[in-house]
N, C-alpha and C positions, 0 to 999 in steps of 0.2 A: 807070151802071156805076161801081162803087166803085173808087177809085184807092188804091192802097196804096204808101206810101213805103218804099223799101228801106232799112231801118235795120239796121245790123250788130248782131248779138246778141253781147255779150261772153261768152266762154266761159272757164271756170276752167281753168287749165292742169292737166292730169293727167299723172302719171308712170306708166309701166307698172308693173303689180303684180309683186311678187317674193315668193317663199316664205321661210319662216324660215331655211332653209339658206343662201339667197342673202344674206339680211340678216346671218347669222352670219359668212359669208365677208367681207362688207363691213365688219365690225367691226375695229377696230385690234387688233394682236397683244396689247397689254397688256390690253385689255378681255376678249379671249378667254381669256387665261391666268387672269385673275381669276375669270371665270365657271367655268372648270374646277376651279380650286383650291377655290372656294367650294362647288361641288357635292360634291366629294370630302370636304371637311371636314364638311359637313352630314350626309353619309351616315355618316361615322365617328362623329359625335356621336350620331346616332339609333341606330346599332348599340350603342354603349356604354350609352346610356340604356336600351335594351331589355334588354341583359344585366344591368344593375344592378337593374332592376325584377324580373327573373325569376331573380336569382341564388339566392334562397331562403336558409334558415338552414343552417349547418354545425355539426355536433356532433362531439365527440371519439369516435372509434372505439376506439383504444388509445393509451396514453401511456406514456412512460418505458420503451420497449422497446429491447433491444439492436439495434444496426445490422443484424445478421444476421436477426433476427426481423422487424424493420421492412421489410427488403428483400424477404423472402419474402411478407409480407402485401401489399406494394405490387404485386409481380408477380402475385399472385392476384387483386387488384382489377382490374388491367389485363386479365387474361383474362376476368373477369366483366363487363367494360365498365361499371364503377362509377366515377363521377368522384370524385376524392379530392384533398386538399391536405395538404401536409406542414407542420405548424405549426413556427414558429421557436422557440417557447418550450416546453421540456419534451419535444421530439421527439414531438409528438402527431400522429396521423393523423386527418384530418377527412374526413367524408363527409356527404352531405345528411342533414338531420335526419330526414326521413321514411323513410330506408332504413337507419338504424343497426341496429335489431334484426334486420332481414332479413340484412344483411351479416354480422353477428356469428354468426348461426346457420349461414350458408353457410360461413363460415370455420371454425367449429367442426367442421362435417362434413368439411372438408378437413384437420382436425388442426392448425389454427393458432389462436392462437400456441402455440409449444412451450416458451415460457419458464417456464411453471408446472411443467413436468416431467411425464413420463408416469407412469401408475399401473398398475393391473392390466391395462390393455389390452396391455401388453408380453407378457403371457402368452397372449394370444389366438392368436398365430401362432408356435408353437414351430418352431424350425429343426431340420432333420434332421441328426443327427450331432453335436449339441452335447454337450460333456463335462459332468461333474458340477460342475466349477468354474464353467463358464459358466452352468449352470442356477442355482447358488447366487447368482451375481452378478445374474442376471436377477430372481430373487426379491427380492434386497436392493434393487435399483433400483425395483422395483414398490412395495415397502413404503415406501421413502423418498418416492416420488412421492405415494402416498396420504396419508401423514402430512403432507406439505407442503400438499396440497390442503385437508386438514381444518383445519390451523392457519390457513390463509389465509382461512377463513370468518369469523374474528373481525373485529369492526368496526374495531379499531385497527390491524390487520395488513394491510398492502398486499401483501406477498409474503413467502414463507417458503421456506427450504431446509433439508433434514434430511440429516445425514451419520451413517450408522451404521457402527460398527466391530464387526463380528461375527467373532470368531476361529474358526478351525477346531476342531471338537470331536474329541477323541481318546478312547481307551478308559480312560485313567487319570483318575480323578475329581479327585485332588489336583492334577494338573498342568493342569487346564482353566482357561482364562482367562475372565474375566467380560467381557461386551460393554459398550460405551459408546456414547454418542450426543451429537451437537452440533446445535443448532438456531440458525439465523441468521434473524432477523426484520427485515423492512423495514417500519417503521411509517409511518402517514400523518403528514404534517406537522402538528405541534401536538398529537398524541395520544400517550398513554403507556399502559402496562399496569399494572394493579394487582397487588399481591402475590398475591392469590387467583387472578388469571388466569395469572400465571407458574407458580404451583404447579399449576394445571390443565394447562398445556402439559407440564410435567415429568411429571405423572402419566399423561397421555395417551401420551407416548412410552415411558415405562417399562412401561406395561401392554401396549403393543403388541408388545414384543420380549421373548421368553422370557429369564429369568435376568438381566434388566436392572434394576439398582437405581436408585432415584430420585436418589441422590447421584452417579451416574455420568452424569447428563444435564446438559449445559451449555447455557444459553440466552444469546445475545448479540444486540444490536441492530445496525443498519447502521453505527453509529459505533464499534463494537467494545466497548461497555460491557457488562460481565457483569451480567445481570439475575437469574440464579439464584444463590443463596447456596451456599457450600460445606459448611455445617453443617446441611444438610437444612432450612434455613429456620427452625430452632428459635429461635435467639437473637434474630435480627432480627425475626421475627414476634412474639416475646414482647414486645420493646420497643414495637412498634406497639400491641399490645394494652394494654400498660401506659399508654402515652400516651392511648389512647382511654378507658381506665378513669379516669385522672386528669381528663381533660376532662369526662367524664360526671359525676364527683363535683362538680367545680367548677361545672358548669352547674346541677346540682340545688340546690346551696347558693345560687347567684346568683339563681335563680328564687324561692327562698324569700324572700330579702331584698327583691327587687323586689315580690313579691306583698304583703309586709307593709307596705312604705313607700309604694307607689304611691297607695293611697287617701288617705294622709295629706298628702303633699307634691305629688302629681301625677307621672305618668310622665315628663313633659317636664322636670321639675325634679329629676331623680334620675339619678345615675351611680354605679354600684357595680361592684366586682370582688372575686372571692374566689379565694384561692390555697390549694391543699391540698398538704400534705406527706405523701405516701403511702409507707408502708414495704412494699416488695416482697421483703424478705429472707425466705428460707426456712431454718428451723432446726428441728432435732429433737434432743431430749435424752432419754437413757435412764439411769435410776438404779436401783440394787439396795441394799436395806437388810436387814441380818441382826440380829435382835433375839431375846432369850430369850422363852420363852413367858410371856405375860401372863395375869393373872387366875387363877392357880392351876390352869390347864388341865393335864391329864396329858400327858406326853410321848408323841408319836406314834412308834411303832416303824416305821421304814422297812424294815429287814431284820434277820433273826436267823439265826445259824448255830451249830450245836452238833456237836462231834465227840468220840467216845469210843473208845478202843482199849485192849486188854488181852491178856496172853499168859502161858503157864505158865512157872514158874521151876524150878530144880533142886530135887529133893526133899531135904528135910533131916530128920534124925531128930527125933522129938518124942514126948512122952508118957513114961510110966514104963516103964522097961525091963522087959520081960517078955512074957508071951503076949498080953496085951490090946493091946499096942501093935502087934502084927502083924495085928490084925483090920482089915478094910475099914470105912470109915465107914458108918454107917447112913443111909438116905435120910431127907430132911426130911419131917416129918409135916404141915407147914403151907406154903402158897404163899410163895415168896420174892419180895418186892418192897420197894422203898424202902430203909429203913435196915437192915432185916433182911437183904436181899440184899447190901448193902454189907458189913454185919457178917459175914455168912457168907463173903463173898469174902475179907474181911480175915482171918477165922479160918482159912478154907481156905488162903489164901495164907500166913498165919502158920503155920497148922498144917502146910500143905504144904511150907512152908519155901522161899519164893522166887518166888511169883506176882507179875506186873507189870501195871498198868492206867493209862490216861491219858484225861482228859476235858477238852475245850476248848469254850467257848461265846462267840460274838461277836454283839453286838446293836448295830445302827445306828439312831439316832433322827433324825427330821426336824428341820431347823433352820428357824426362822421367817425368811422371806425376802419382801421387797416389791420388785417391779420396776415402775418408773414411766416411761412414754414420753410426752414432752411435745412437741407440734408447734404452732408458732404459726401464726395465721391469716395468709394472704397478702393484701396490699392493705389493711392497716389504716391509718387516718388518724392520723398522729403529731401534726400541728399544722394549725390553720386560721388564715388571715390574711384579714380582711375590711376593705376600704377603701370608704367611702361618701362621696360629695360631694353636698350638698343646696344647691339654689339659694336665693337670698334670697327672702323673702316679698314678693309684689307688693302694693303699697299700693293699697287699693280706692278711695282718694280721688283723683280725677283732678286736683284743684287742688293737691295736695301738691307740694312742690319735688322730693323724692326719690321716684321711682317704685317703688323697692324698699327693703326694710329687712331687716337681718340677724336671724336667729333668736336667741332668748335662750339662755343656758346651760342653763336648765331644760329647754327643748325639745330641745336637743341631747342632754342626758342621757337623756331619754325615748326618743329615736330610737336612741341607743346601746343601751339596754336591750332595745328591740325586736329590733335586729339580733343581739344576743347570744342571745336566746331563740330566734331563728329558725334560727341555725346550730348551736345546741347548744354554747354556749361552755363551755369547761373551763379553769379556771385551772391545775389540776395538769398539764394537757397543754401549757400554754404558748400558748394561743390569743391572738390579738390582734385587736381591733376598733377602728377609727378612723372617726369620723363628723365631717366637716368641713363648715362652712357657708361658701360662697363664691359671689359673683355669676357667673352664666354669661354668656359673651360671645355676643352675638347676631350671627350671621353674616349678612351682607347677602344678601337674597334675590336669586337670579339671575334677571334679567329674561329673559323669553322672547325669544330671538333670532329676529327675523322674516327669513326668507330671501327675498330679492327674487325676483321672478318669473323673471328671466333666469337665476337660479341654481338653480331647481327641478330636481330630477333628471329628472323626466319631460320637462321642456322641453329640457334639455340633450341627453337621449337622442334626442328627436324632431329637434332641430336637427342633431345629429351624423349621424343617418340620412338627413336630407333635404338635407345640404350637397351631396353629389355629384349627386343628380338636379337640384337647383336650378341648380347651376353648369353642368351639361350643357345644361339648358333655356335658360339665358341665352346660352351660347355659340351654340346653334342659332338663337336669335332674332337675335343679332348678325350671324351669317352671312347670315340671310335678308334682313334690312333693310339691312345694310351692304354686302353683296357681290352677292347674287343679284338683289335688286330693281332696282338700277341697270342690271345687265346685261340683265335681262328687258325693261326699258323700251326699251333700245336695239334689242332684237329685234322689238318691236311695230311695225306699220306706222304711218307718220305720218298724222295726221288731215287730211282735206280742208278747205281754207279756205272759209268761207261768204261769199257776196257781201254787201257792205255794205248795210244796210237803206236804202231810199229812193233807190237808184240809179235815175236817170231817163235816158231817151233824149232825142232831139231834141224840143224844145218843152217840156221839163220834165215830161213824162208818164212813167210807168213804162214799162220796156222792153216788157213783155207787152201793156200797153194800146196802146203805139205800134204794135206788130205787128198786133194784132187790129183796131184802129181802128174801134171801135163805140161806141155810147152807154153801154154797161155798163162801169163801172169795176171792175176787179179789185183785190184787195188788193195792196199793194206786196210786192216780193220779200222784204223783211225779215220780213214777218209770215207768210210761207208756212213750213210745217214743212220741216225739213231732210230731204232724202231721201238714202238710202244710195247711194253710187256703185256702179254695176254693176262686177262683177269683170272682165268682158270689155268693152273699149271699141271693138270693131271697128265695130259699128253706129253708135255715137256719132260715131266719126271719119268714117264715110261720110255721116252727116247733116250734120256740120259742113262737109265738102267740098261737099255739095250746096248748103248755105246760102251758102257763099262764091262758088260758081260761078253759081248761079241763085237769087238771093234772092227774086225775084218769085214763082217757083213755090212756094217754101217758104211765102211769105206767103199765097198762095191756099190751100195745103193747110191751114194753120193756121186760116184763116177758115172753110173748110168744116167742119173739126172743131168749131169753136165753134158754128157755126150748127146742126149736127146735134145737139149736146148741149143747145142752148137749147130751152125749151119752145115747142111750136108752138101 
């Protein structure tokens, strides 16, 4: 019969298991506060990071609006449930970039913004009972709004306002007043209007209003500067044309000089300028000359007038007294004309004793006259001045001490002659041509500046956009490893201690071998794999109590288990 020694089995002390809530309650108050603050901070950092990533791009919806218009738009955006931001610079209203066009169309449907002024839509809903004066004012407002919208379409114009002064018309034509107009332009920063564009605005307004003259339209900018001229733009526009004409003439002459000298000295070795004195004086002369007819030409009769009058006089006695003198005169046997008629009249007058006659003749001859009208041409060149600087000749010998050499006087004279022929030199006109030879100063070539990598625009933009997410991520990691991880370790259950390897019972044998007491040696307890402790220790405690109270029975049970598992 086998005898088994009662050897006590050392048991590892076990603590009753507890849940995370019990372990959290067992933590000190400071540790619990750190855990709560860390969790709240981590949650806030994660929410901020998500909002930063999903914030999207914002674009300007409207900018530089009056406070009243901006308030109306903000109220409409709130009703439409559209997120918006109010920019600090320029009073801009920002909305998500993907909804800009949609929001603008929806606001336009609602009639916003109203800063541009209403146009013909004012006439769509006429009010009942409005007077003639109200109707005229409505028509005037509609016309002003339409003109302002049209002018605002120009590229340089940001906003425009038009004010029309339309007097009431009456039945007296001489007492009617002429209308006038004023245009206020708000230009984009850095942009201006050309004279032709201003003249176009003036013509647009004057053509849109009946009886409105172009000189009655005033155009000013946002700084109050008068853009339209008071003299219909004639004088100032003419000055600009004159300057443009002079610049064109000087450019043509300069091109001639460069074209004639560049093949000779090289384009890099030549600098030239031409100044033209242009006469824009307008004059007109009229002369008349009166001279006698030349060359024996007959005089030309311009007009001729002849008048002749006659009447009977008192009869006077004539002839030889007697019967014959009392006889009537006999009729003429031949036609009376010319001298015979005059003679007969004279005889009759003389014979009749008292007949009167008168004859006048007036003849006007043409006078030789010459009328000459002389008009001088506008924009004639009165004088030309040309200045040319030629660089020194480069010495082809690289071993020479002087790399450049001046040109000879003969060469300068040839170049001067070429320039004179190119510009049409006239000594009578007083033209001047100067050709000078001088060395050109070589400017040091600017070395390309290499921008370091950390100053590259794309890198700075990337870093600027990644600063906030990176900082939030670092804060989150700091909270996780610095605050939450130690607190989580305190909440975890403590690990069970393992028995020391090689622990032996009585006689130096391992405890299990001492209990079994057979010839087969089992591996030491240190080499056995560690087993997970059961969650409930009720059965284990009962087995321990049985081993303490009846160790022989426990040893027999263990022996039976070993014998049953051994191969038969």
